[in-house]
Structure formats: structure tokens, C-alpha cells
N, CA and C of each residue as an Amber inpcrd file, in Angstrom:
protein
   573
 115.3850000 154.5120000  -3.3930000 114.2550000 155.4240000  -4.1780000
 112.8170000 155.3690000  -3.3500000 112.4360000 156.4780000  -3.4230000
 111.2570000 156.8850000  -2.4680000 110.0800000 156.9850000  -3.5400000
 108.8310000 156.4110000  -3.4640000 107.4300000 156.1400000  -4.1090000
 106.9010000 157.7450000  -4.0650000 106.6060000 158.1010000  -5.3990000
 105.7270000 159.1750000  -5.4350000 104.2970000 159.1090000  -5.9970000
 103.2410000 159.7390000  -5.2580000 101.9390000 159.6660000  -5.8750000
 101.4750000 160.8890000  -6.1820000 101.0510000 161.0870000  -7.5880000
 100.3800000 161.8100000  -7.8230000  99.2070000 161.8500000  -7.9580000
  98.1920000 162.9240000  -7.2380000  96.9780000 163.1650000  -7.3860000
  96.4910000 164.2930000  -8.5040000  95.7090000 163.7800000  -9.3110000
  95.4270000 164.5010000 -10.4010000  94.0550000 165.0030000  -9.8100000
  93.6840000 166.3950000  -9.9150000  92.6260000 167.2220000  -9.3550000
  91.8560000 167.3420000 -10.7070000  92.4460000 167.6960000 -11.9470000
  91.3710000 168.2500000 -12.7210000  90.1520000 167.2570000 -13.1400000
  89.0440000 168.1830000 -13.2540000  87.7220000 167.7080000 -13.0250000
  87.2390000 166.7230000 -14.3410000  88.1290000 167.0900000 -15.4830000
  87.8640000 166.4060000 -16.7620000  89.6490000 166.2900000 -17.8330000
  90.2110000 165.7360000 -17.3060000  91.6250000 165.6740000 -17.5160000
  91.4670000 165.3860000 -19.3320000  90.8830000 164.6540000 -19.9320000
  90.7340000 164.4090000 -21.2960000  90.5170000 165.8050000 -22.0750000
  89.7360000 166.9350000 -21.5310000  89.5710000 167.8980000 -21.8230000
  90.5770000 169.2980000 -22.0130000  91.5460000 168.8390000 -20.9200000
  92.5140000 170.1290000 -20.4430000  93.7020000 169.7170000 -21.6720000
  94.5890000 170.9290000 -21.1390000  95.6100000 170.9560000 -22.5030000
  96.7810000 170.7590000 -21.5740000  97.1590000 171.7560000 -20.6010000
  97.9530000 171.9710000 -19.4940000  98.3880000 171.0610000 -18.6660000
  97.1970000 170.4230000 -17.9700000  97.0620000 169.5980000 -17.1050000
  97.3500000 168.1070000 -17.5420000  96.9840000 168.3460000 -18.8410000
  96.8660000 166.6470000 -19.2050000  98.5650000 166.2190000 -19.7570000
  99.0230000 167.6300000 -20.1040000 100.4630000 167.7060000 -20.6830000
 101.4690000 167.1820000 -19.3950000 101.0910000 167.8060000 -18.2760000
 101.9860000 167.7240000 -17.2710000 101.8000000 166.1410000 -16.6560000
 100.4880000 165.9580000 -16.3790000 100.4040000 164.4650000 -16.1850000
 101.3160000 163.3640000 -17.0820000 100.7060000 163.7540000 -18.3530000
 101.3200000 162.9070000 -19.2760000 103.3020000 162.9670000 -19.0320000
 103.3920000 163.8690000 -18.8750000 104.8690000 164.0970000 -18.7060000
 105.4260000 163.5250000 -17.3060000 104.7760000 163.1370000 -16.1750000
 104.9610000 162.9560000 -14.9760000 105.0640000 161.4470000 -15.1280000
 103.9850000 161.0780000 -15.7160000 103.7990000 159.4230000 -16.1570000
 104.6830000 158.5660000 -16.6320000 105.5350000 159.4910000 -17.5250000
 106.4390000 158.7960000 -18.5810000 108.0400000 159.2670000 -17.8060000
 107.7870000 160.4670000 -17.0580000 109.3050000 161.1580000 -16.9370000
 109.6590000 160.4990000 -15.5780000 108.9450000 159.7220000 -14.5190000
 109.2540000 159.4830000 -13.2630000 109.0690000 158.2440000 -13.2790000
 110.0880000 157.4720000 -12.3550000 110.2060000 156.2490000 -11.7780000
 109.3530000 156.1040000 -10.1780000 108.9620000 154.7700000 -10.1990000
 108.1810000 154.5970000  -8.7090000 107.1010000 155.6480000  -8.4670000
 106.2440000 155.6500000  -9.4030000 105.0830000 156.8060000  -9.6710000
 103.7740000 156.3380000  -9.5420000 102.5940000 156.2990000  -9.0160000
 101.3890000 156.3220000  -9.1480000 100.4210000 157.4110000  -9.1940000
 100.0330000 157.6120000 -10.3810000  99.2780000 158.5500000 -10.7840000
  97.7800000 158.3270000 -10.3500000  96.8130000 159.0780000  -9.3520000
  95.6100000 158.9170000  -9.2090000  94.7670000 159.9650000  -9.7620000
  94.1610000 159.7610000 -11.0410000  93.3840000 160.5890000 -11.7470000
  92.0790000 160.4260000 -11.0150000  91.6350000 161.5530000 -10.1500000
  90.0710000 161.4760000  -9.6330000  89.0450000 161.5450000 -10.4830000
  89.2760000 162.6100000 -11.6450000  87.9550000 162.2900000 -12.3630000
  87.5650000 161.2180000 -13.0210000  88.9790000 159.9320000 -13.3470000
  88.6660000 158.8710000 -13.6320000  88.3180000 157.6320000 -12.9070000
  88.5840000 157.9750000 -11.4630000  88.8680000 156.9330000 -10.5380000
  87.1570000 157.0020000  -9.8870000  86.8140000 158.3400000  -9.9020000
  85.5680000 158.5430000  -9.3240000  84.4400000 159.7240000 -10.1320000
  83.9140000 158.9790000 -11.0910000  83.3490000 159.6010000 -12.1740000
  81.7720000 160.1390000 -11.6310000  81.4340000 159.1840000 -10.3000000
  80.0870000 159.7130000  -9.4050000  80.7390000 160.3580000  -7.8810000
  81.8010000 160.6540000  -7.8370000  82.0970000 161.4750000  -6.7860000
  81.9620000 160.5250000  -5.6830000  82.1880000 159.3530000  -5.7610000
  82.2690000 158.3040000  -4.5420000  83.3820000 158.0220000  -4.2810000
  83.9630000 158.7950000  -3.1970000  85.6010000 158.5160000  -3.3180000
  85.9520000 157.4750000  -2.1940000  86.6150000 156.4700000  -2.4070000
  86.8770000 155.2250000  -1.4960000  87.9320000 155.6710000  -0.9860000
  87.8870000 155.7060000   0.4430000  88.6480000 156.5750000   1.3710000
  89.5940000 155.6350000   1.7250000  89.3980000 154.3170000   1.8940000
  90.5630000 153.4420000   2.2000000  91.5750000 153.1760000   1.2240000
  91.1320000 153.3230000   0.0180000  92.3180000 153.4080000  -1.2030000
  92.9050000 154.1310000  -1.0700000  92.5970000 155.5710000  -0.8980000
  93.0920000 156.8060000  -1.0980000  93.9120000 156.9670000   0.4210000
  93.6770000 156.5920000   1.4270000  94.5530000 156.3590000   2.4890000
  95.6810000 155.6210000   1.9890000  95.4490000 154.8390000   2.0770000
  96.5000000 153.4670000   1.7040000  97.3850000 154.0370000   0.5210000
  97.3510000 154.5780000  -0.2860000  97.9280000 155.4350000  -1.4000000
  98.9800000 156.6180000  -0.9660000  98.4460000 156.9850000   0.2150000
  98.8680000 158.1370000   0.7710000 100.1200000 157.5670000   1.6580000
  99.6980000 156.4160000   2.5420000 100.5140000 155.9860000   3.2130000
 101.7570000 155.1650000   2.6390000 101.3330000 154.7030000   1.3780000
 102.5930000 154.1840000   0.6530000 103.6390000 154.9270000   0.1250000
 102.7270000 156.2290000   0.2090000 103.7470000 157.3070000  -0.9550000
 105.1940000 158.0200000   0.2710000 105.9740000 158.3700000  -0.4550000
 107.2310000 159.2690000   0.4420000 107.0860000 160.7090000  -0.3400000
 106.7660000 161.0390000  -1.2200000 106.7020000 162.4360000  -1.9740000
 104.8240000 161.8990000  -2.3960000 104.5280000 163.4250000  -1.9210000
 102.7730000 163.4330000  -2.5330000 103.1220000 164.8070000  -3.3030000
 102.2460000 164.6920000  -4.5890000 102.2790000 165.7330000  -5.5100000
 100.7830000 165.8440000  -5.9950000 100.3440000 167.0210000  -5.6200000
  98.8760000 167.9270000  -6.0490000  99.1580000 168.6550000  -7.5240000
  98.6350000 167.7700000  -8.2580000  98.3830000 168.6110000  -9.7320000
  96.9050000 168.9520000 -10.1980000  96.5470000 170.3270000  -9.9140000
  95.5790000 170.7350000 -10.2880000  95.4100000 172.0730000 -11.1910000
  94.1340000 172.1540000 -11.6300000  93.7200000 173.8830000 -12.0780000
  93.2250000 174.4680000 -10.7010000  93.4780000 175.8680000 -10.9200000
  93.2100000 176.6400000  -9.7100000  91.8730000 177.3080000 -10.4490000
  90.4790000 176.2900000  -9.3790000  89.2190000 176.9260000  -9.9790000
  88.6900000 177.8400000  -8.9170000  88.4800000 178.9040000  -8.9900000
  87.6580000 179.7050000  -8.2310000  88.9250000 180.2770000  -7.1470000
  90.2430000 180.4190000  -7.2950000  91.0110000 180.5160000  -6.1810000
  91.1520000 179.0890000  -5.1140000  90.7900000 178.0310000  -5.7710000
  91.0130000 176.9870000  -4.8030000  91.2850000 175.6120000  -5.7980000
  91.4510000 174.4940000  -5.0500000  91.1750000 173.2790000  -5.9130000
  89.8340000 172.9860000  -6.2340000  89.9020000 172.0220000  -7.3790000
  88.4600000 171.9100000  -8.0410000  87.7550000 171.4110000  -7.2370000
  86.0710000 171.3130000  -7.2680000  85.4920000 170.7240000  -6.4270000
  85.6260000 169.1400000  -6.1010000  85.9200000 168.1080000  -7.0590000
  85.9570000 166.8090000  -6.9750000  87.4410000 166.4460000  -6.0470000
  88.6320000 167.3710000  -6.1700000  89.3670000 167.7320000  -5.4300000
  89.2540000 167.9470000  -3.9070000  88.6410000 168.9690000  -3.9040000
  88.4850000 169.1760000  -2.6640000  87.4470000 168.3800000  -1.4570000
  86.4110000 167.2630000  -2.1680000  85.8600000 166.7170000  -1.6970000
  86.7570000 165.4770000  -1.1970000  87.8950000 165.2270000  -2.0500000
  88.8220000 163.9670000  -2.0020000  89.1620000 164.6010000  -0.5010000
  89.8310000 165.7700000  -0.3750000  90.5910000 166.3350000   0.8830000
  89.6570000 166.3030000   1.6040000  88.2700000 166.5740000   1.9220000
  87.3750000 166.6870000   3.1120000  87.4300000 165.0150000   3.4330000
  87.3000000 164.2490000   2.5080000  86.9480000 162.7000000   3.0990000
  88.0260000 161.8510000   3.4220000  89.2030000 162.1280000   2.7730000
  90.8400000 161.8900000   2.9430000  91.1940000 162.1400000   4.2440000
  91.3100000 163.2130000   4.6730000  91.9280000 164.0270000   5.2980000
  91.5760000 163.7490000   6.7080000  91.4390000 162.6580000   6.9760000
  90.7010000 162.9460000   8.4000000  91.1270000 163.1930000   9.4290000
  90.5250000 163.3120000  10.6350000  91.1190000 163.7780000  11.7500000
  91.6810000 162.0880000  12.2350000  92.6880000 162.0210000  13.0190000
  93.3990000 160.8330000  13.5340000  94.0350000 160.1650000  12.1380000
  93.9310000 160.3900000  10.8040000  94.7710000 159.8320000   9.6850000
  95.5220000 160.9120000   9.3240000  95.2260000 162.4120000   8.7470000
  96.0690000 163.1920000   8.1950000  96.6070000 164.4160000   9.2720000
  95.4660000 164.5470000  10.5420000  95.9890000 164.9650000  11.4200000
  95.6080000 164.7560000  12.8140000  95.9520000 165.0650000  13.6390000
  95.7080000 164.8400000  15.1610000  97.2710000 163.9890000  16.0030000
  96.6090000 163.3110000  17.2020000  97.7910000 162.6440000  17.9320000
  98.0980000 161.6260000  17.2470000  97.0080000 161.0480000  16.4190000
  97.4420000 159.6740000  15.8090000  97.4980000 159.7260000  14.1150000
  97.7190000 161.1800000  13.7270000  98.0280000 161.3750000  12.3010000
  99.1000000 160.4530000  11.5790000  99.1910000 160.1950000  10.3300000
  99.7990000 159.0930000   9.8830000 100.5670000 159.6540000   8.6050000
 100.3990000 160.8830000   8.4180000 100.9690000 161.4990000   6.8750000
 102.4390000 162.5970000   7.3390000 102.4950000 162.7800000   8.7270000
 103.7750000 163.8280000   9.3540000 105.2420000 163.4400000   8.2820000
 105.7250000 164.3340000   7.8460000 107.1460000 163.9510000   7.0050000
 107.0080000 163.6580000   6.0560000 105.8410000 163.5670000   5.4500000
 105.9530000 163.3730000   3.9080000 105.9890000 164.3320000   3.2570000
 106.7480000 164.3590000   2.0620000 107.2630000 165.6670000   1.0520000
 105.4670000 165.9750000   0.3270000 105.3300000 167.2340000   0.2240000
 103.9220000 167.4760000  -0.6310000 104.6470000 168.4970000  -1.4070000
 104.2100000 168.1710000  -2.7270000 104.5460000 169.0930000  -3.5940000
 103.2590000 169.7200000  -4.5240000 102.8270000 170.8720000  -4.2730000
 101.6950000 171.5910000  -5.0110000 101.9460000 172.1020000  -6.4520000
 101.4020000 171.5750000  -7.0690000 101.6410000 172.4410000  -8.7200000
 100.1670000 173.0550000  -9.1850000 100.2130000 173.8550000  -9.4330000
  98.9950000 174.4890000  -9.6630000  99.1120000 175.3460000 -11.0980000
  97.9850000 175.2000000 -12.1040000  97.9140000 176.0460000 -13.4520000
  96.4760000 177.1520000 -13.4920000  96.9420000 177.9490000 -13.8850000
  95.8400000 179.0890000 -13.9570000  95.6630000 179.7290000 -15.3110000
  94.4190000 179.8410000 -15.9820000  94.0970000 180.3970000 -16.9590000
  94.4110000 182.0940000 -17.0060000  94.6390000 182.4600000 -15.9430000
  95.2900000 184.2450000 -16.1100000  96.7800000 184.0590000 -16.0670000
  97.2120000 185.2570000 -16.6290000  98.5100000 185.4400000 -16.7240000
  99.1810000 185.6570000 -15.3160000 100.6020000 185.2890000 -15.0570000
 100.9620000 185.8410000 -13.6920000 100.9210000 187.3580000 -13.6800000
 100.5680000 188.2340000 -14.5410000 100.6790000 189.5520000 -13.9730000
  99.0850000 189.8340000 -13.4650000  98.2220000 189.0320000 -13.4460000
  96.9490000 189.0720000 -13.0220000  97.0390000 188.8370000 -11.5840000
  98.0500000 188.3010000 -11.0640000  97.5910000 187.7490000  -9.6170000
  98.9340000 189.2150000  -8.8570000  98.3490000 190.1730000  -8.7350000
  99.1730000 191.1740000  -8.0130000  98.2340000 191.7490000  -7.1970000
  98.7560000 192.8370000  -6.3650000  97.5760000 193.0580000  -5.6180000
  97.0740000 194.6980000  -6.2530000  97.4490000 194.8090000  -6.9630000
  96.9930000 195.8620000  -8.0030000  96.7620000 195.8600000  -9.4070000
  96.4110000 194.6770000  -9.4870000  95.6460000 193.7150000 -10.7740000
  94.6540000 193.2330000 -10.5310000  94.0730000 192.6040000 -11.4000000
  92.4020000 192.1290000 -11.4360000  92.1790000 191.0480000  -9.9660000
  93.1800000 190.5550000  -9.9500000  92.8930000 189.4360000  -9.0980000
  93.0730000 189.9300000  -7.4260000  93.9890000 191.0760000  -7.2110000
  93.9420000 191.9060000  -5.9680000  94.6300000 191.1490000  -4.9180000
  95.2520000 189.8610000  -5.2950000  96.0630000 189.1300000  -4.5130000
  97.2000000 188.4910000  -5.4560000  98.3260000 188.6360000  -4.8730000
  99.2650000 187.3880000  -5.1080000  98.9570000 185.8350000  -5.1960000
  99.5220000 185.1930000  -5.9010000  99.6430000 183.9370000  -5.7250000
  99.4960000 183.2390000  -4.3100000 101.2410000 184.1260000  -3.9170000
 101.4710000 183.3910000  -2.6280000 100.1740000 183.5610000  -1.6470000
  99.6560000 184.8370000  -1.5540000  98.4630000 185.3050000  -0.9640000
  97.3730000 184.3350000  -1.2270000  96.8390000 183.9800000  -2.5440000
  95.9830000 182.9140000  -2.2480000  96.1950000 181.7360000  -2.1750000
  97.3120000 181.1160000  -1.8840000  97.4970000 179.4210000  -1.6930000
  97.8270000 179.6290000  -0.3170000  97.6500000 180.5520000   0.6710000
  97.9800000 180.2600000   1.9280000  97.0880000 179.2130000   2.9720000
  95.7780000 179.0470000   2.2300000  95.0530000 178.0430000   2.8620000
  96.1610000 176.8530000   2.6170000  96.6440000 176.2740000   1.4290000
  97.3240000 175.0250000   1.1980000  98.7490000 175.0550000   2.2200000
  99.0770000 176.1280000   2.8080000 100.1630000 175.9290000   3.5640000
  99.4260000 175.5980000   4.7670000  98.5580000 175.9680000   5.1600000
  97.9040000 175.8800000   6.3150000  97.3680000 174.0740000   6.2830000
  97.0260000 173.7700000   5.4910000  96.4710000 172.0300000   5.3160000
  98.2470000 171.3480000   5.4870000  98.8760000 171.8500000   4.6170000
 100.6180000 171.4240000   5.0650000 100.7660000 171.4650000   6.4750000
 100.6440000 172.2380000   7.0290000 101.0430000 172.4300000   8.4010000
 100.2130000 171.7250000   9.5070000  99.1630000 171.6960000   9.3960000
  98.2030000 170.9320000  10.3410000  98.4420000 169.2880000  10.1660000
  98.7200000 168.7580000   9.0360000  98.9270000 167.5260000   8.8870000
 100.2730000 167.1480000   9.0590000 101.1110000 168.2050000   8.9140000
 102.5480000 167.8930000   9.5040000 103.2760000 167.6970000   8.0600000
 103.1150000 167.9930000   7.0940000 103.6870000 167.3690000   5.4490000
 104.6330000 168.6270000   5.5950000 105.7030000 168.2310000   5.1880000
 106.6590000 168.7770000   4.5790000 106.6550000 169.5990000   3.0580000
 105.9880000 170.6420000   3.2560000 105.4680000 171.4270000   2.1490000
 106.7730000 172.0130000   1.2900000 106.8880000 171.3400000   0.0250000
 108.0130000 172.3580000  -0.8020000 107.2920000 173.6190000  -1.6920000
 108.1500000 174.4460000  -1.9870000 107.9450000 175.6140000  -2.5380000
 106.5130000 175.3090000  -3.9470000 105.3400000 175.9070000  -3.4020000
 104.0840000 175.6320000  -4.5080000 104.5950000 176.1530000  -6.0060000
 104.5310000 175.2060000  -6.7040000 104.5440000 175.8960000  -8.1560000
 103.7750000 176.2330000  -9.0260000 103.4930000 176.8880000  -9.8450000
 102.2880000 177.6170000 -10.6060000 102.6480000 177.5090000 -12.2810000
 101.5160000 177.1360000 -13.0430000 102.2560000 177.5570000 -14.3890000
 100.8260000 178.1610000 -14.7360000 101.3750000 179.8180000 -15.0590000
 100.0030000 180.6750000 -15.0180000 100.0030000 180.7320000 -17.0040000
  99.1020000 181.4930000 -17.1000000  98.5250000 181.9250000 -18.1440000
  98.4340000 180.7790000 -19.7380000  97.3580000 179.6900000 -18.8690000
  97.1500000 178.5770000 -19.7690000  95.4750000 178.4450000 -20.0860000
  94.9280000 179.7250000 -20.0710000  93.5550000 179.6640000 -20.4990000
  92.7460000 178.9480000 -21.7030000  91.6460000 178.4520000 -21.6810000
  91.3840000 178.0190000 -22.8700000  90.5310000 179.2110000 -23.7310000
  90.4280000 180.0950000 -23.2120000  89.9930000 181.6580000 -24.1130000
  90.8640000 181.6120000 -25.1290000  90.3010000 181.7150000 -26.4890000
  91.2190000 182.0710000 -27.4790000  92.2360000 181.1660000 -28.2450000
  91.9530000 180.0230000 -27.6430000  92.6190000 178.9120000 -28.4480000
  92.3210000 178.3980000 -29.4590000  93.5540000 178.4140000 -30.4960000
  93.5000000 178.0030000 -31.7780000  94.6130000 176.9300000 -31.5790000
  94.7850000 176.3230000 -33.2130000  95.6460000 175.5260000 -32.8660000
  97.3820000 175.8250000 -32.6150000  97.1900000 176.9630000 -32.8870000
  99.1640000 177.5030000 -32.7590000  98.8530000 177.6300000 -31.1330000
  98.1300000 178.3580000 -30.4640000  97.8280000 178.4870000 -29.2270000
  98.0730000 177.1590000 -28.6140000  97.2900000 176.1270000 -28.8010000
  97.2270000 174.6890000 -27.7600000  98.9080000 174.0010000 -28.2940000
  99.6200000 174.2680000 -29.3620000 100.9970000 174.0680000 -29.1860000
 101.9660000 174.6030000 -28.7160000 101.4800000 176.0290000 -28.3530000
 102.5420000 176.8140000 -27.4800000 102.0600000 176.3580000 -26.2260000
 100.5970000 176.3430000 -25.8120000 100.7470000 175.8060000 -24.0810000
 101.0970000 174.4200000 -23.9450000 101.3030000 173.4710000 -25.1780000
 101.7550000 171.9580000 -24.6050000 103.1390000 172.5340000 -24.2130000
 103.8120000 173.0140000 -24.9530000 105.1470000 173.0450000 -25.1300000
 105.8040000 173.6790000 -23.4610000 104.9960000 174.9130000 -23.3780000
 104.8860000 175.8160000 -21.8770000 104.7330000 174.5100000 -20.8730000
 103.7390000 173.8170000 -21.1480000 103.2450000 172.6600000 -20.1730000
 104.2500000 171.6370000 -19.9740000 104.9800000 170.8810000 -21.1850000
 105.9660000 170.4450000 -21.1850000 107.3630000 170.8430000 -20.6000000
 107.8510000 172.0560000 -20.6500000 108.9220000 172.5430000 -20.0900000
 108.4710000 172.8600000 -18.6320000 107.3230000 173.4180000 -18.2610000
 107.2480000 173.4000000 -16.5410000 107.2290000 171.5010000 -16.1480000
 107.0260000 170.8140000 -16.9490000 106.7040000 169.4880000 -16.3750000
 108.4250000 168.9540000 -15.9990000 109.2600000 169.3460000 -17.0230000
 110.4090000 169.1260000 -16.6240000 111.2850000 169.5360000 -15.3710000
 110.6920000 170.9310000 -15.1450000 110.8530000 171.4620000 -14.1130000
 110.5380000 170.5910000 -12.6960000 109.2300000 170.5380000 -12.7900000
 108.4600000 169.7280000 -11.7650000 109.1600000 168.5250000 -11.6270000
 109.4540000 167.5430000 -12.8480000 110.3180000 166.4660000 -12.6880000
 111.4250000 166.4840000 -12.1700000 112.4030000 167.6040000 -12.3850000
 113.5910000 167.5460000 -11.5240000 113.3260000 167.9610000 -10.0430000
 112.1790000 168.5100000  -9.6490000 111.6880000 168.8760000  -8.0970000
 111.6290000 167.4240000  -7.7510000 110.8970000 166.5760000  -8.3090000
 110.5150000 165.6830000  -7.6540000 111.2340000 164.5190000  -7.2970000
 112.3250000 164.2270000  -8.6220000 113.3500000 163.5400000  -8.4240000
 114.0780000 164.2250000  -7.4230000 114.5590000 165.0720000  -7.2970000
 115.4410000 165.4960000  -6.0170000 114.9750000 165.1070000  -4.7640000
 113.6950000 165.2120000  -4.5550000 112.8430000 164.4650000  -3.2460000
 112.7360000 163.2870000  -2.9680000 112.5750000 162.6330000  -4.1480000
 112.5910000 160.7990000  -4.1360000 113.7990000 160.3410000  -3.9180000
 115.0880000 160.9530000  -4.4680000 116.4410000 160.6900000  -4.7190000
 117.0420000 159.8970000  -5.9300000 116.3070000 160.6120000  -6.8130000
 116.8820000 160.4190000  -8.3480000 117.5720000 161.3920000  -8.7420000
 118.2020000 160.6460000  -9.2940000 119.4470000 162.0490000 -10.1800000
 118.7610000 162.1490000 -11.4610000 118.4970000 161.6380000 -12.3350000
 118.2090000 162.1040000 -13.7160000 116.9170000 162.8590000 -13.9180000
 117.0070000 163.1670000 -15.0320000 115.5680000 163.9660000 -14.9350000
 114.4030000 163.2540000 -15.4420000 114.4200000 162.5980000 -16.9430000
 113.6380000 161.7840000 -17.3890000 114.3420000 160.1730000 -17.3260000
 113.4720000 159.4540000 -16.9170000 113.9150000 157.8280000 -16.6550000
 113.0550000 157.0980000 -17.8030000
């Protein structure tokens, strides 16, 4: 059984619907998983680089779970990436992460239809996530197909919409768990 590390990049997970539901599902649905919530670990944004690098070294499967903020990862997660994925550790001739599986899971407020060349975003999600593919390639990480949960905006949320988003996020998380379990050598969906 391989070890799974989940990096939660939501800047305030306690106020999230979709990302919180996904993280809760991963916590209860995976064996041998470590969840690192950057928002609670680093409220002052002082990243413990040694601890983060050790967590990455201990993992076989790395999962990045985050909301798409301005066509990228949230600021704290970007700071984490900048400070942790150093030359000599994450890339370069003495890199240590090569071959590890990388799963990237992104939530968006806008619906999938907005991410088309002829729509409001002017680009597809595949085009917008190209930098993550480059990061994985540079670090020799085995990037899996990037997953998206679109249309989980906070705009117009009422109790019915919140319940709908939670259900959608649980269903999405079940698929994500299946993917992670397959990579980690687990056969069961929920453990």
C-alpha cells in the first residue's frame, strides 16, 4: 500500500463548501493518507519547508486539492510551491520527487461551459492548467489527468444550492478516491 499525501490549498477551508466536502471525503475514504491543510498549518504564511519536503518524500501519491483562483492556485499554495519545490529538491540533478504520482484536483466557481475559447474565459481548462503540466514535467512527477469540479460558485447560494453543491462534491470525491486508490494499489472505494 502506497502512502498518499493531500495538500489542501484552499485559503479558508472552513468557509468552503466544495473543497471542504472533498477534503472530508478524502480523509474518511482513503487509507494511509496524510492531509496537510495549508490554511491551518500556516495562518501566518510562514512555511515549514523542512516539514513540507519530508511529507513529500514520504508520499508515493501526491494530491493537490484547491480552488482555481485567478486561473491559478491560491496565493498561500503558490507560496508553498515557491518555497518547497526548490532546485535540488524538486528539480535539478539532485531532485528527489521524480516518479511520484501527482493528482491535481481543481474546483471552479464558473460552470464548465464558461471555459471554452468562444466563452467568457476565452480558454479551455486544459489550456489554463498548462503551467501545472510544466511543473510536473520539470520535477519529473508522473502527472495524472487533471480533474475539475466546475460550477461550485458561492454566488447565489441558498440552503438548497449548498446541499446540491455538497452532493456534487461528494460524488466528485468518490471518483477522485477511486483514482487515488488505483494509484496507491487499493482496490476498495471507501475504506
